[in-house]
C-alpha positions as CSV (number, residue, x, y, z in Angstrom):
1,M,2.1,-17.4,8.2
2,N,2.6,-15.0,11.2
3,L,2.4,-11.2,11.1
4,I,6.2,-10.7,10.7
5,E,6.4,-13.2,7.9
6,K,3.5,-11.4,6.1
7,L,5.3,-8.1,6.4
8,E,8.6,-9.6,5.2
9,A,6.9,-11.1,2.2
10,R,5.6,-7.7,1.1
11,S,7.4,-5.4,-1.3
12,G,6.8,-1.7,-1.8
13,A,5.7,1.0,0.7
14,M,2.6,0.4,2.7
15,K,-0.2,3.0,3.3
16,V,-1.7,3.7,6.7
17,A,-4.9,1.8,5.9
18,E,-2.9,-1.3,4.9
19,L,-0.9,-1.3,8.1
20,C,-4.1,-0.7,10.1
21,E,-5.7,-3.7,8.6
22,L,-2.6,-5.9,9.2
23,L,-2.1,-4.8,12.8
24,G,-5.7,-4.5,13.7
25,V,-5.5,-0.9,15.0
26,D,-7.1,2.4,14.3
27,D,-5.5,4.8,11.8
28,K,-5.2,7.5,14.4
29,H,-3.1,5.1,16.5
30,I,-0.8,4.5,13.5
31,Y,-0.5,8.3,12.7
32,R,0.3,9.1,16.4
33,M,3.0,6.4,16.6
34,A,4.6,7.5,13.3
35,A,4.5,11.2,14.4
36,R,6.3,10.3,17.7
37,G,8.8,8.3,15.8
38,S,8.0,5.1,17.7
39,L,6.9,3.4,14.5
40,P,9.3,3.5,11.5
41,S,7.8,5.6,8.7
42,F,8.6,8.0,6.0
43,H,6.8,10.8,4.1
44,V,6.1,11.0,0.4
45,G,4.8,14.5,-0.1
46,G,2.2,14.8,2.7
47,A,1.5,11.1,2.9
48,V,2.9,8.8,5.5
49,R,4.2,5.4,4.2
50,F,5.8,2.4,5.9
51,D,8.6,0.1,4.7
52,P,7.3,-3.4,5.5
53,Q,10.8,-4.7,6.2
54,E,11.4,-1.9,8.7
55,V,8.1,-2.6,10.4
56,A,8.9,-6.3,10.7
57,K,12.3,-5.4,12.2
58,W,10.6,-3.0,14.6
59,L,8.2,-5.7,15.7
60,R,11.1,-8.2,16.3
61,L,13.0,-5.7,18.4
62,R,10.0,-4.4,20.3
63,Y,8.6,-7.8,21.2
64,G,11.9,-9.7,21.6
65,L,11.4,-11.9,18.6
66,D,15.0,-11.5,17.2
67,D,17.1,-14.6,16.4
68,A,18.7,-14.6,19.8
69,A,15.4,-14.7,21.6
70,R,14.3,-17.8,19.6
71,K,17.3,-19.9,20.7
72,P,16.9,-21.8,23.9
73,P,19.1,-20.4,26.7
74,T,22.2,-22.2,27.5
75,R,22.3,-23.8,31.0
76,V,25.4,-23.2,33.0
77,S,25.7,-24.9,36.4
78,A,27.5,-22.5,38.7
79,S,27.6,-24.2,42.1
80,R,30.0,-22.7,44.6
81,N,30.6,-26.1,46.2
82,A,31.2,-27.9,43.0
83,G,34.2,-30.1,43.3
84,Q,34.5,-29.5,47.1
85,R,34.3,-32.4,49.5
86,I,32.4,-32.1,52.7
87,A,33.9,-34.0,55.6
């Protein structure tokens, strides 16, 4: 199970310590990202919490792991001389 799948399988708000363990980063890093608004978070009283579904969505968008990125690109042959005969 990959990181995004682990997040999507969770329910309920996550604490900073839980997210640190899952992402393998320092708590100060998580607090800074949440304060800047670069990591989706919300406050309950004075505590910072994270919705695992929102964090999973954020990871998909940030690292290009959305559904469109998983599909192989379609190949289109765009030759200027296609169908032209050279004498």
